[in-house]
mmCIF file of the N, C-alpha and C atoms, coordinates in Angstrom:
data_MODEL
# 
_entry.id   MODEL 
# 
loop_
_atom_site.group_PDB 
_atom_site.id 
_atom_site.type_symbol 
_atom_site.label_atom_id 
_atom_site.label_alt_id 
_atom_site.label_comp_id 
_atom_site.label_asym_id 
_atom_site.label_entity_id 
_atom_site.label_seq_id 
_atom_site.pdbx_PDB_ins_code 
_atom_site.Cartn_x 
_atom_site.Cartn_y 
_atom_site.Cartn_z 
_atom_site.occupancy 
_atom_site.B_iso_or_equiv 
_atom_site.pdbx_formal_charge 
_atom_site.auth_seq_id 
_atom_site.auth_comp_id 
_atom_site.auth_asym_id 
_atom_site.auth_atom_id 
_atom_site.pdbx_PDB_model_num 
ATOM 1   N N  . MET A 1 1  ? 0.928   -1.076  0.164   1.00 0.00 ? 1  MET A N  1 
ATOM 2   C CA . MET A 1 1  ? 0.210   -0.158  -0.208  1.00 0.00 ? 1  MET A CA 1 
ATOM 3   C C  . MET A 1 1  ? 1.026   1.291   0.165   1.00 0.00 ? 1  MET A C  1 
ATOM 4   N N  . VAL A 1 2  ? 0.845   1.998   -1.066  1.00 0.00 ? 2  VAL A N  1 
ATOM 5   C CA . VAL A 1 2  ? 1.513   3.348   -1.150  1.00 0.00 ? 2  VAL A CA 1 
ATOM 6   C C  . VAL A 1 2  ? 0.734   4.049   -0.038  1.00 0.00 ? 2  VAL A C  1 
ATOM 7   N N  . GLY A 1 3  ? 1.952   5.241   0.738   1.00 0.00 ? 3  GLY A N  1 
ATOM 8   C CA . GLY A 1 3  ? 1.255   6.022   1.671   1.00 0.00 ? 3  GLY A CA 1 
ATOM 9   C C  . GLY A 1 3  ? 0.631   7.466   1.575   1.00 0.00 ? 3  GLY A C  1 
ATOM 10  N N  . TYR A 1 4  ? -0.256  7.299   0.469   1.00 0.00 ? 4  TYR A N  1 
ATOM 11  C CA . TYR A 1 4  ? -1.300  8.602   0.140   1.00 0.00 ? 4  TYR A CA 1 
ATOM 12  C C  . TYR A 1 4  ? -1.475  9.101   1.731   1.00 0.00 ? 4  TYR A C  1 
ATOM 13  N N  . PRO A 1 5  ? -1.118  10.269  2.156   1.00 0.00 ? 5  PRO A N  1 
ATOM 14  C CA . PRO A 1 5  ? -1.356  10.868  3.502   1.00 0.00 ? 5  PRO A CA 1 
ATOM 15  C C  . PRO A 1 5  ? -2.586  10.890  3.706   1.00 0.00 ? 5  PRO A C  1 
ATOM 16  N N  . VAL A 1 6  ? -3.526  11.472  2.606   1.00 0.00 ? 6  VAL A N  1 
ATOM 17  C CA . VAL A 1 6  ? -4.707  11.840  2.759   1.00 0.00 ? 6  VAL A CA 1 
ATOM 18  C C  . VAL A 1 6  ? -5.723  10.780  3.216   1.00 0.00 ? 6  VAL A C  1 
ATOM 19  N N  . ASN A 1 7  ? -5.282  9.054   2.914   1.00 0.00 ? 7  ASN A N  1 
ATOM 20  C CA . ASN A 1 7  ? -6.346  8.327   3.274   1.00 0.00 ? 7  ASN A CA 1 
ATOM 21  C C  . ASN A 1 7  ? -5.507  7.658   4.674   1.00 0.00 ? 7  ASN A C  1 
ATOM 22  N N  . SER A 1 8  ? -4.450  7.637   4.917   1.00 0.00 ? 8  SER A N  1 
ATOM 23  C CA . SER A 1 8  ? -3.520  7.066   5.600   1.00 0.00 ? 8  SER A CA 1 
ATOM 24  C C  . SER A 1 8  ? -3.982  7.129   7.316   1.00 0.00 ? 8  SER A C  1 
ATOM 25  N N  . LEU A 1 9  ? -4.757  8.120   7.683   1.00 0.00 ? 9  LEU A N  1 
ATOM 26  C CA . LEU A 1 9  ? -5.056  8.299   8.908   1.00 0.00 ? 9  LEU A CA 1 
ATOM 27  C C  . LEU A 1 9  ? -6.424  7.608   9.275   1.00 0.00 ? 9  LEU A C  1 
ATOM 28  N N  . PRO A 1 10 ? -7.318  7.820   7.963   1.00 0.00 ? 10 PRO A N  1 
ATOM 29  C CA . PRO A 1 10 ? -8.378  7.288   8.260   1.00 0.00 ? 10 PRO A CA 1 
ATOM 30  C C  . PRO A 1 10 ? -8.337  5.530   8.455   1.00 0.00 ? 10 PRO A C  1 
ATOM 31  N N  . VAL A 1 11 ? -7.458  5.192   7.666   1.00 0.00 ? 11 VAL A N  1 
ATOM 32  C CA . VAL A 1 11 ? -6.872  3.766   7.472   1.00 0.00 ? 11 VAL A CA 1 
ATOM 33  C C  . VAL A 1 11 ? -6.525  3.141   8.870   1.00 0.00 ? 11 VAL A C  1 
ATOM 34  N N  . MET A 1 12 ? -5.380  4.030   9.086   1.00 0.00 ? 12 MET A N  1 
ATOM 35  C CA . MET A 1 12 ? -5.037  3.622   10.598  1.00 0.00 ? 12 MET A CA 1 
ATOM 36  C C  . MET A 1 12 ? -6.000  3.675   11.670  1.00 0.00 ? 12 MET A C  1 
ATOM 37  N N  . VAL A 1 13 ? -7.185  4.474   11.663  1.00 0.00 ? 13 VAL A N  1 
ATOM 38  C CA . VAL A 1 13 ? -7.876  4.708   12.981  1.00 0.00 ? 13 VAL A CA 1 
ATOM 39  C C  . VAL A 1 13 ? -9.036  3.705   12.730  1.00 0.00 ? 13 VAL A C  1 
ATOM 40  N N  . ILE A 1 14 ? -9.295  3.096   11.727  1.00 0.00 ? 14 ILE A N  1 
ATOM 41  C CA . ILE A 1 14 ? -10.391 1.950   11.626  1.00 0.00 ? 14 ILE A CA 1 
ATOM 42  C C  . ILE A 1 14 ? -9.642  0.594   11.942  1.00 0.00 ? 14 ILE A C  1 
ATOM 43  N N  . LEU A 1 15 ? -8.141  0.414   11.538  1.00 0.00 ? 15 LEU A N  1 
ATOM 44  C CA . LEU A 1 15 ? -7.480  -0.908  12.131  1.00 0.00 ? 15 LEU A CA 1 
ATOM 45  C C  . LEU A 1 15 ? -7.246  -0.776  13.051  1.00 0.00 ? 15 LEU A C  1 
ATOM 46  N N  . HIS A 1 16 ? -6.751  0.224   13.700  1.00 0.00 ? 16 HIS A N  1 
ATOM 47  C CA . HIS A 1 16 ? -6.807  0.284   15.257  1.00 0.00 ? 16 HIS A CA 1 
ATOM 48  C C  . HIS A 1 16 ? -7.826  0.005   16.342  1.00 0.00 ? 16 HIS A C  1 
ATOM 49  N N  . SER A 1 17 ? -9.462  0.982   15.796  1.00 0.00 ? 17 SER A N  1 
ATOM 50  C CA . SER A 1 17 ? -10.278 0.484   16.658  1.00 0.00 ? 17 SER A CA 1 
ATOM 51  C C  . SER A 1 17 ? -10.785 -1.073  16.222  1.00 0.00 ? 17 SER A C  1 
ATOM 52  N N  . HIS A 1 18 ? -10.737 -1.890  15.315  1.00 0.00 ? 18 HIS A N  1 
ATOM 53  C CA . HIS A 1 18 ? -11.192 -2.860  15.123  1.00 0.00 ? 18 HIS A CA 1 
ATOM 54  C C  . HIS A 1 18 ? -10.378 -4.071  15.624  1.00 0.00 ? 18 HIS A C  1 
ATOM 55  N N  . TYR A 1 19 ? -9.072  -3.772  15.245  1.00 0.00 ? 19 TYR A N  1 
ATOM 56  C CA . TYR A 1 19 ? -8.018  -5.119  15.614  1.00 0.00 ? 19 TYR A CA 1 
ATOM 57  C C  . TYR A 1 19 ? -6.704  -4.767  16.267  1.00 0.00 ? 19 TYR A C  1 
ATOM 58  N N  . GLY A 1 20 ? -6.689  -3.187  17.135  1.00 0.00 ? 20 GLY A N  1 
ATOM 59  C CA . GLY A 1 20 ? -5.751  -2.943  18.167  1.00 0.00 ? 20 GLY A CA 1 
ATOM 60  C C  . GLY A 1 20 ? -4.559  -2.355  17.588  1.00 0.00 ? 20 GLY A C  1 
ATOM 61  N N  . ARG A 1 21 ? -3.349  -2.145  18.074  1.00 0.00 ? 21 ARG A N  1 
ATOM 62  C CA . ARG A 1 21 ? -2.136  -1.667  17.743  1.00 0.00 ? 21 ARG A CA 1 
ATOM 63  C C  . ARG A 1 21 ? -1.200  -2.581  17.032  1.00 0.00 ? 21 ARG A C  1 
ATOM 64  N N  . ASP A 1 22 ? -1.210  -3.695  17.167  1.00 0.00 ? 22 ASP A N  1 
ATOM 65  C CA . ASP A 1 22 ? -0.172  -4.747  16.488  1.00 0.00 ? 22 ASP A CA 1 
ATOM 66  C C  . ASP A 1 22 ? -0.733  -4.584  15.228  1.00 0.00 ? 22 ASP A C  1 
ATOM 67  N N  . VAL A 1 23 ? -1.665  -4.314  14.691  1.00 0.00 ? 23 VAL A N  1 
ATOM 68  C CA . VAL A 1 23 ? -2.243  -4.501  13.304  1.00 0.00 ? 23 VAL A CA 1 
ATOM 69  C C  . VAL A 1 23 ? -1.381  -3.414  12.432  1.00 0.00 ? 23 VAL A C  1 
ATOM 70  N N  . ILE A 1 24 ? -1.442  -2.235  13.136  1.00 0.00 ? 24 ILE A N  1 
ATOM 71  C CA . ILE A 1 24 ? -1.223  -0.880  12.318  1.00 0.00 ? 24 ILE A CA 1 
ATOM 72  C C  . ILE A 1 24 ? 0.741   -0.698  12.850  1.00 0.00 ? 24 ILE A C  1 
ATOM 73  N N  . ARG A 1 25 ? 0.720   -1.314  13.333  1.00 0.00 ? 25 ARG A N  1 
ATOM 74  C CA . ARG A 1 25 ? 2.109   -1.450  13.525  1.00 0.00 ? 25 ARG A CA 1 
ATOM 75  C C  . ARG A 1 25 ? 3.369   -1.659  12.450  1.00 0.00 ? 25 ARG A C  1 
ATOM 76  N N  . SER A 1 26 ? 2.788   -2.671  11.423  1.00 0.00 ? 26 SER A N  1 
ATOM 77  C CA . SER A 1 26 ? 3.641   -2.907  10.216  1.00 0.00 ? 26 SER A CA 1 
ATOM 78  C C  . SER A 1 26 ? 3.184   -1.751  9.405   1.00 0.00 ? 26 SER A C  1 
ATOM 79  N N  . PHE A 1 27 ? 2.024   -1.400  9.627   1.00 0.00 ? 27 PHE A N  1 
ATOM 80  C CA . PHE A 1 27 ? 1.425   -0.249  8.631   1.00 0.00 ? 27 PHE A CA 1 
ATOM 81  C C  . PHE A 1 27 ? 2.560   1.201   8.736   1.00 0.00 ? 27 PHE A C  1 
ATOM 82  N N  . ILE A 1 28 ? 2.763   1.352   9.878   1.00 0.00 ? 28 ILE A N  1 
ATOM 83  C CA . ILE A 1 28 ? 3.459   2.536   10.570  1.00 0.00 ? 28 ILE A CA 1 
ATOM 84  C C  . ILE A 1 28 ? 5.003   2.623   10.353  1.00 0.00 ? 28 ILE A C  1 
ATOM 85  N N  . LYS A 1 29 ? 5.103   1.103   10.042  1.00 0.00 ? 29 LYS A N  1 
ATOM 86  C CA . LYS A 1 29 ? 7.017   0.976   9.710   1.00 0.00 ? 29 LYS A CA 1 
ATOM 87  C C  . LYS A 1 29 ? 7.158   0.988   8.418   1.00 0.00 ? 29 LYS A C  1 
ATOM 88  N N  . ILE A 1 30 ? 6.153   0.749   7.187   1.00 0.00 ? 30 ILE A N  1 
ATOM 89  C CA . ILE A 1 30 ? 6.577   0.886   6.139   1.00 0.00 ? 30 ILE A CA 1 
ATOM 90  C C  . ILE A 1 30 ? 6.001   2.138   5.723   1.00 0.00 ? 30 ILE A C  1 
ATOM 91  N N  . PHE A 1 31 ? 5.593   2.664   6.163   1.00 0.00 ? 31 PHE A N  1 
ATOM 92  C CA . PHE A 1 31 ? 5.084   4.078   5.902   1.00 0.00 ? 31 PHE A CA 1 
ATOM 93  C C  . PHE A 1 31 ? 6.333   5.066   4.845   1.00 0.00 ? 31 PHE A C  1 
ATOM 94  N N  . PRO A 1 32 ? 6.957   5.311   5.895   1.00 0.00 ? 32 PRO A N  1 
ATOM 95  C CA . PRO A 1 32 ? 8.169   5.765   5.176   1.00 0.00 ? 32 PRO A CA 1 
ATOM 96  C C  . PRO A 1 32 ? 8.355   5.755   3.724   1.00 0.00 ? 32 PRO A C  1 
ATOM 97  N N  . ALA A 1 33 ? 8.644   4.209   3.626   1.00 0.00 ? 33 ALA A N  1 
ATOM 98  C CA . ALA A 1 33 ? 8.805   3.744   2.005   1.00 0.00 ? 33 ALA A CA 1 
ATOM 99  C C  . ALA A 1 33 ? 8.133   4.460   1.223   1.00 0.00 ? 33 ALA A C  1 
ATOM 100 N N  . GLY A 1 34 ? 6.631   4.035   1.624   1.00 0.00 ? 34 GLY A N  1 
ATOM 101 C CA . GLY A 1 34 ? 5.395   4.136   0.639   1.00 0.00 ? 34 GLY A CA 1 
ATOM 102 C C  . GLY A 1 34 ? 5.425   5.470   0.392   1.00 0.00 ? 34 GLY A C  1 
ATOM 103 N N  . ILE A 1 35 ? 5.817   6.555   1.574   1.00 0.00 ? 35 ILE A N  1 
ATOM 104 C CA . ILE A 1 35 ? 5.244   7.977   1.057   1.00 0.00 ? 35 ILE A CA 1 
ATOM 105 C C  . ILE A 1 35 ? 6.644   8.515   0.119   1.00 0.00 ? 35 ILE A C  1 
ATOM 106 N N  . PHE A 1 36 ? 7.983   7.822   0.066   1.00 0.00 ? 36 PHE A N  1 
ATOM 107 C CA . PHE A 1 36 ? 8.676   8.115   -0.877  1.00 0.00 ? 36 PHE A CA 1 
ATOM 108 C C  . PHE A 1 36 ? 7.948   8.234   -2.312  1.00 0.00 ? 36 PHE A C  1 
ATOM 109 N N  . GLY A 1 37 ? 7.101   6.557   -2.669  1.00 0.00 ? 37 GLY A N  1 
ATOM 110 C CA . GLY A 1 37 ? 6.698   6.557   -3.453  1.00 0.00 ? 37 GLY A CA 1 
ATOM 111 C C  . GLY A 1 37 ? 5.618   7.516   -4.357  1.00 0.00 ? 37 GLY A C  1 
ATOM 112 N N  . VAL A 1 38 ? 5.108   8.169   -3.479  1.00 0.00 ? 38 VAL A N  1 
ATOM 113 C CA . VAL A 1 38 ? 4.442   9.226   -3.985  1.00 0.00 ? 38 VAL A CA 1 
ATOM 114 C C  . VAL A 1 38 ? 5.110   10.501  -4.400  1.00 0.00 ? 38 VAL A C  1 
ATOM 115 N N  . CYS A 1 39 ? 6.491   10.491  -3.726  1.00 0.00 ? 39 CYS A N  1 
ATOM 116 C CA . CYS A 1 39 ? 7.096   11.885  -4.497  1.00 0.00 ? 39 CYS A CA 1 
ATOM 117 C C  . CYS A 1 39 ? 7.869   11.565  -5.582  1.00 0.00 ? 39 CYS A C  1 
ATOM 118 N N  . LEU A 1 40 ? 8.365   9.951   -5.728  1.00 0.00 ? 40 LEU A N  1 
ATOM 119 C CA . LEU A 1 40 ? 8.310   9.369   -7.304  1.00 0.00 ? 40 LEU A CA 1 
ATOM 120 C C  . LEU A 1 40 ? 7.691   9.864   -8.178  1.00 0.00 ? 40 LEU A C  1 
ATOM 121 N N  . PHE A 1 41 ? 6.190   9.558   -8.062  1.00 0.00 ? 41 PHE A N  1 
ATOM 122 C CA . PHE A 1 41 ? 4.976   9.664   -9.072  1.00 0.00 ? 41 PHE A CA 1 
ATOM 123 C C  . PHE A 1 41 ? 5.074   11.237  -9.153  1.00 0.00 ? 41 PHE A C  1 
ATOM 124 N N  . ASN A 1 42 ? 5.439   12.350  -7.982  1.00 0.00 ? 42 ASN A N  1 
ATOM 125 C CA . ASN A 1 42 ? 5.245   13.588  -8.086  1.00 0.00 ? 42 ASN A CA 1 
ATOM 126 C C  . ASN A 1 42 ? 6.198   14.307  -9.192  1.00 0.00 ? 42 ASN A C  1 
ATOM 127 N N  . LEU A 1 43 ? 7.533   13.696  -8.927  1.00 0.00 ? 43 LEU A N  1 
ATOM 128 C CA . LEU A 1 43 ? 8.476   14.296  -9.602  1.00 0.00 ? 43 LEU A CA 1 
ATOM 129 C C  . LEU A 1 43 ? 8.725   13.506  -11.337 1.00 0.00 ? 43 LEU A C  1 
ATOM 130 N N  . VAL A 1 44 ? 7.862   12.231  -11.438 1.00 0.00 ? 44 VAL A N  1 
ATOM 131 C CA . VAL A 1 44 ? 7.667   11.983  -12.795 1.00 0.00 ? 44 VAL A CA 1 
ATOM 132 C C  . VAL A 1 44 ? 6.911   12.812  -13.198 1.00 0.00 ? 44 VAL A C  1 
ATOM 133 N N  . ALA A 1 45 ? 5.544   13.334  -12.773 1.00 0.00 ? 45 ALA A N  1 
ATOM 134 C CA . ALA A 1 45 ? 4.661   14.518  -13.104 1.00 0.00 ? 45 ALA A CA 1 
ATOM 135 C C  . ALA A 1 45 ? 5.055   15.713  -13.570 1.00 0.00 ? 45 ALA A C  1 
ATOM 136 N N  . TRP A 1 46 ? 6.203   16.345  -12.670 1.00 0.00 ? 46 TRP A N  1 
ATOM 137 C CA . TRP A 1 46 ? 6.689   17.358  -12.588 1.00 0.00 ? 46 TRP A CA 1 
ATOM 138 C C  . TRP A 1 46 ? 7.720   17.440  -14.165 1.00 0.00 ? 46 TRP A C  1 
ATOM 139 N N  . LEU A 1 47 ? 8.237   16.109  -14.554 1.00 0.00 ? 47 LEU A N  1 
ATOM 140 C CA . LEU A 1 47 ? 9.243   16.143  -15.613 1.00 0.00 ? 47 LEU A CA 1 
ATOM 141 C C  . LEU A 1 47 ? 8.945   16.096  -16.654 1.00 0.00 ? 47 LEU A C  1 
ATOM 142 N N  . SER A 1 48 ? 7.634   15.540  -16.696 1.00 0.00 ? 48 SER A N  1 
ATOM 143 C CA . SER A 1 48 ? 6.995   15.134  -18.052 1.00 0.00 ? 48 SER A CA 1 
ATOM 144 C C  . SER A 1 48 ? 6.139   15.607  -18.581 1.00 0.00 ? 48 SER A C  1 
ATOM 145 N N  . LEU A 1 49 ? 4.807   16.365  -17.765 1.00 0.00 ? 49 LEU A N  1 
ATOM 146 C CA . LEU A 1 49 ? 3.257   16.663  -17.903 1.00 0.00 ? 49 LEU A CA 1 
ATOM 147 C C  . LEU A 1 49 ? 3.456   17.296  -19.180 1.00 0.00 ? 49 LEU A C  1 
ATOM 148 N N  . GLU A 1 50 ? 4.370   18.454  -19.357 1.00 0.00 ? 50 GLU A N  1 
ATOM 149 C CA . GLU A 1 50 ? 4.094   19.327  -20.618 1.00 0.00 ? 50 GLU A CA 1 
ATOM 150 C C  . GLU A 1 50 ? 4.668   18.311  -21.886 1.00 0.00 ? 50 GLU A C  1 
ATOM 151 N N  . ARG A 1 51 ? 5.856   17.328  -21.532 1.00 0.00 ? 51 ARG A N  1 
ATOM 152 C CA . ARG A 1 51 ? 5.947   16.981  -22.432 1.00 0.00 ? 51 ARG A CA 1 
ATOM 153 C C  . ARG A 1 51 ? 5.594   15.708  -23.416 1.00 0.00 ? 51 ARG A C  1 
ATOM 154 N N  . LEU A 1 52 ? 4.963   14.896  -22.143 1.00 0.00 ? 52 LEU A N  1 
ATOM 155 C CA . LEU A 1 52 ? 4.226   13.645  -22.645 1.00 0.00 ? 52 LEU A CA 1 
ATOM 156 C C  . LEU A 1 52 ? 2.780   13.544  -22.609 1.00 0.00 ? 52 LEU A C  1 
ATOM 157 N N  . GLY A 1 53 ? 2.399   14.803  -21.995 1.00 0.00 ? 53 GLY A N  1 
ATOM 158 C CA . GLY A 1 53 ? 0.586   14.580  -21.860 1.00 0.00 ? 53 GLY A CA 1 
ATOM 159 C C  . GLY A 1 53 ? 0.201   13.941  -20.652 1.00 0.00 ? 53 GLY A C  1 
ATOM 160 N N  . LEU A 1 54 ? -0.909  14.240  -20.262 1.00 0.00 ? 54 LEU A N  1 
ATOM 161 C CA . LEU A 1 54 ? -1.544  13.767  -19.120 1.00 0.00 ? 54 LEU A CA 1 
ATOM 162 C C  . LEU A 1 54 ? -1.334  12.058  -18.858 1.00 0.00 ? 54 LEU A C  1 
ATOM 163 N N  . SER A 1 55 ? -2.032  11.136  -20.264 1.00 0.00 ? 55 SER A N  1 
ATOM 164 C CA . SER A 1 55 ? -2.426  9.895   -20.065 1.00 0.00 ? 55 SER A CA 1 
ATOM 165 C C  . SER A 1 55 ? -1.009  9.203   -19.624 1.00 0.00 ? 55 SER A C  1 
ATOM 166 N N  . PHE A 1 56 ? 0.107   9.612   -20.612 1.00 0.00 ? 56 PHE A N  1 
ATOM 167 C CA . PHE A 1 56 ? 1.240   8.916   -20.882 1.00 0.00 ? 56 PHE A CA 1 
ATOM 168 C C  . PHE A 1 56 ? 2.150   8.955   -19.330 1.00 0.00 ? 56 PHE A C  1 
ATOM 169 N N  . THR A 1 57 ? 1.617   10.457  -18.695 1.00 0.00 ? 57 THR A N  1 
ATOM 170 C CA . THR A 1 57 ? 2.556   10.771  -17.635 1.00 0.00 ? 57 THR A CA 1 
ATOM 171 C C  . THR A 1 57 ? 2.011   10.171  -16.317 1.00 0.00 ? 57 THR A C  1 
ATOM 172 N N  . ILE A 1 58 ? 0.619   9.715   -16.360 1.00 0.00 ? 58 ILE A N  1 
ATOM 173 C CA . ILE A 1 58 ? 0.126   8.813   -15.250 1.00 0.00 ? 58 ILE A CA 1 
ATOM 174 C C  . ILE A 1 58 ? 0.784   8.116   -15.376 1.00 0.00 ? 58 ILE A C  1 
ATOM 175 N N  . GLY A 1 59 ? 0.446   6.763   -16.585 1.00 0.00 ? 59 GLY A N  1 
ATOM 176 C CA . GLY A 1 59 ? 1.071   6.102   -16.794 1.00 0.00 ? 59 GLY A CA 1 
ATOM 177 C C  . GLY A 1 59 ? 2.180   5.885   -16.285 1.00 0.00 ? 59 GLY A C  1 
ATOM 178 N N  . LEU A 1 60 ? 3.416   6.690   -16.580 1.00 0.00 ? 60 LEU A N  1 
ATOM 179 C CA . LEU A 1 60 ? 4.634   6.505   -16.551 1.00 0.00 ? 60 LEU A CA 1 
ATOM 180 C C  . LEU A 1 60 ? 4.727   6.385   -14.967 1.00 0.00 ? 60 LEU A C  1 
ATOM 181 N N  . GLY A 1 61 ? 4.140   7.282   -14.341 1.00 0.00 ? 61 GLY A N  1 
ATOM 182 C CA . GLY A 1 61 ? 4.281   7.799   -12.786 1.00 0.00 ? 61 GLY A CA 1 
ATOM 183 C C  . GLY A 1 61 ? 3.595   6.537   -12.004 1.00 0.00 ? 61 GLY A C  1 
ATOM 184 N N  . TYR A 1 62 ? 2.454   5.808   -12.460 1.00 0.00 ? 62 TYR A N  1 
ATOM 185 C CA . TYR A 1 62 ? 2.321   4.733   -11.815 1.00 0.00 ? 62 TYR A CA 1 
ATOM 186 C C  . TYR A 1 62 ? 3.501   3.351   -12.076 1.00 0.00 ? 62 TYR A C  1 
ATOM 187 N N  . ALA A 1 63 ? 3.960   3.498   -13.423 1.00 0.00 ? 63 ALA A N  1 
ATOM 188 C CA . ALA A 1 63 ? 5.039   2.582   -13.300 1.00 0.00 ? 63 ALA A CA 1 
ATOM 189 C C  . ALA A 1 63 ? 6.295   2.988   -12.577 1.00 0.00 ? 63 ALA A C  1 
ATOM 190 N N  . VAL A 1 64 ? 7.000   3.856   -12.389 1.00 0.00 ? 64 VAL A N  1 
ATOM 191 C CA . VAL A 1 64 ? 7.676   4.251   -11.636 1.00 0.00 ? 64 VAL A CA 1 
ATOM 192 C C  . VAL A 1 64 ? 7.735   3.731   -10.094 1.00 0.00 ? 64 VAL A C  1 
ATOM 193 N N  . ASP A 1 65 ? 6.196   4.176   -9.866  1.00 0.00 ? 65 ASP A N  1 
ATOM 194 C CA . ASP A 1 65 ? 5.994   4.040   -8.496  1.00 0.00 ? 65 ASP A CA 1 
ATOM 195 C C  . ASP A 1 65 ? 5.832   2.336   -7.945  1.00 0.00 ? 65 ASP A C  1 
ATOM 196 N N  . ILE A 1 66 ? 5.405   1.526   -9.276  1.00 0.00 ? 66 ILE A N  1 
ATOM 197 C CA . ILE A 1 66 ? 5.567   0.224   -8.834  1.00 0.00 ? 66 ILE A CA 1 
ATOM 198 C C  . ILE A 1 66 ? 6.818   -0.474  -8.776  1.00 0.00 ? 66 ILE A C  1 
ATOM 199 N N  . ALA A 1 67 ? 7.496   -0.003  -10.035 1.00 0.00 ? 67 ALA A N  1 
ATOM 200 C CA . ALA A 1 67 ? 8.903   -0.849  -9.836  1.00 0.00 ? 67 ALA A CA 1 
ATOM 201 C C  . ALA A 1 67 ? 9.698   -0.288  -8.661  1.00 0.00 ? 67 ALA A C  1 
ATOM 202 N N  . TYR A 1 68 ? 9.379   1.457   -8.297  1.00 0.00 ? 68 TYR A N  1 
ATOM 203 C CA . TYR A 1 68 ? 10.345  1.375   -6.510  1.00 0.00 ? 68 TYR A CA 1 
ATOM 204 C C  . TYR A 1 68 ? 9.301   0.382   -5.791  1.00 0.00 ? 68 TYR A C  1 
ATOM 205 N N  . LEU A 1 69 ? 8.387   0.192   -5.251  1.00 0.00 ? 69 LEU A N  1 
ATOM 206 C CA . LEU A 1 69 ? 7.871   -0.649  -4.801  1.00 0.00 ? 69 LEU A CA 1 
ATOM 207 C C  . LEU A 1 69 ? 7.800   -2.247  -4.614  1.00 0.00 ? 69 LEU A C  1 
ATOM 208 N N  . LEU A 1 70 ? 8.025   -2.586  -5.310  1.00 0.00 ? 70 LEU A N  1 
ATOM 209 C CA . LEU A 1 70 ? 8.940   -4.257  -6.098  1.00 0.00 ? 70 LEU A CA 1 
ATOM 210 C C  . LEU A 1 70 ? 10.291  -4.106  -5.472  1.00 0.00 ? 70 LEU A C  1 
ATOM 211 N N  . MET A 1 71 ? 11.146  -3.012  -5.937  1.00 0.00 ? 71 MET A N  1 
ATOM 212 C CA . MET A 1 71 ? 12.555  -3.170  -5.490  1.00 0.00 ? 71 MET A CA 1 
ATOM 213 C C  . MET A 1 71 ? 12.417  -3.199  -4.027  1.00 0.00 ? 71 MET A C  1 
ATOM 214 N N  . ILE A 1 72 ? 11.728  -2.096  -3.211  1.00 0.00 ? 72 ILE A N  1 
ATOM 215 C CA . ILE A 1 72 ? 11.684  -2.268  -1.741  1.00 0.00 ? 72 ILE A CA 1 
ATOM 216 C C  . ILE A 1 72 ? 11.308  -3.545  -1.505  1.00 0.00 ? 72 ILE A C  1 
ATOM 217 N N  . ALA A 1 73 ? 10.477  -4.443  -1.842  1.00 0.00 ? 73 ALA A N  1 
ATOM 218 C CA . ALA A 1 73 ? 9.835   -5.674  -1.558  1.00 0.00 ? 73 ALA A CA 1 
ATOM 219 C C  . ALA A 1 73 ? 10.835  -6.722  -1.907  1.00 0.00 ? 73 ALA A C  1 
ATOM 220 N N  . TRP A 1 74 ? 11.320  -6.446  -2.701  1.00 0.00 ? 74 TRP A N  1 
ATOM 221 C CA . TRP A 1 74 ? 12.889  -7.591  -3.182  1.00 0.00 ? 74 TRP A CA 1 
ATOM 222 C C  . TRP A 1 74 ? 13.646  -7.107  -2.019  1.00 0.00 ? 74 TRP A C  1 
ATOM 223 N N  . ALA A 1 75 ? 14.033  -6.041  -1.894  1.00 0.00 ? 75 ALA A N  1 
ATOM 224 C CA . ALA A 1 75 ? 15.299  -5.599  -0.808  1.00 0.00 ? 75 ALA A CA 1 
ATOM 225 C C  . ALA A 1 75 ? 14.904  -6.270  0.595   1.00 0.00 ? 75 ALA A C  1 
ATOM 226 N N  . ARG A 1 76 ? 13.567  -6.212  0.827   1.00 0.00 ? 76 ARG A N  1 
ATOM 227 C CA . ARG A 1 76 ? 12.973  -6.566  2.227   1.00 0.00 ? 76 ARG A CA 1 
ATOM 228 C C  . ARG A 1 76 ? 13.095  -7.924  2.491   1.00 0.00 ? 76 ARG A C  1 
ATOM 229 N N  . GLY A 1 77 ? 12.820  -9.067  1.134   1.00 0.00 ? 77 GLY A N  1 
ATOM 230 C CA . GLY A 1 77 ? 12.904  -9.813  1.178   1.00 0.00 ? 77 GLY A CA 1 
ATOM 231 C C  . GLY A 1 77 ? 14.265  -10.681 1.123   1.00 0.00 ? 77 GLY A C  1 
ATOM 232 N N  . ARG A 1 78 ? 15.187  -9.958  0.622   1.00 0.00 ? 78 ARG A N  1 
ATOM 233 C CA . ARG A 1 78 ? 16.476  -10.391 0.800   1.00 0.00 ? 78 ARG A CA 1 
ATOM 234 C C  . ARG A 1 78 ? 17.369  -9.805  1.942   1.00 0.00 ? 78 ARG A C  1 
ATOM 235 N N  . ALA A 1 79 ? 16.844  -9.364  2.453   1.00 0.00 ? 79 ALA A N  1 
ATOM 236 C CA . ALA A 1 79 ? 17.322  -8.991  4.177   1.00 0.00 ? 79 ALA A CA 1 
ATOM 237 C C  . ALA A 1 79 ? 16.656  -9.567  5.196   1.00 0.00 ? 79 ALA A C  1 
ATOM 238 N N  . ARG A 1 80 ? 15.706  -10.640 4.853   1.00 0.00 ? 80 ARG A N  1 
ATOM 239 C CA . ARG A 1 80 ? 15.292  -11.609 5.859   1.00 0.00 ? 80 ARG A CA 1 
ATOM 240 C C  . ARG A 1 80 ? 16.310  -12.855 5.473   1.00 0.00 ? 80 ARG A C  1 
# 
């Protein structure tokens, strides 16, 4: 889950109220890595929107974000 700040707090509140603090501990632990994915998406949009157009920029932004998240998941798997 990418750390979009707008919906993160309500998700944490709902999970905490239903399942307790142990469930949100992993969510909070990975949040900094996820929020960096949002920054990468914004960087791609800033660099390419005028040149490539909206549709291609959104696709490219998601591709970069997903590649980053896969790299993080791979690195975390190798660390274990």
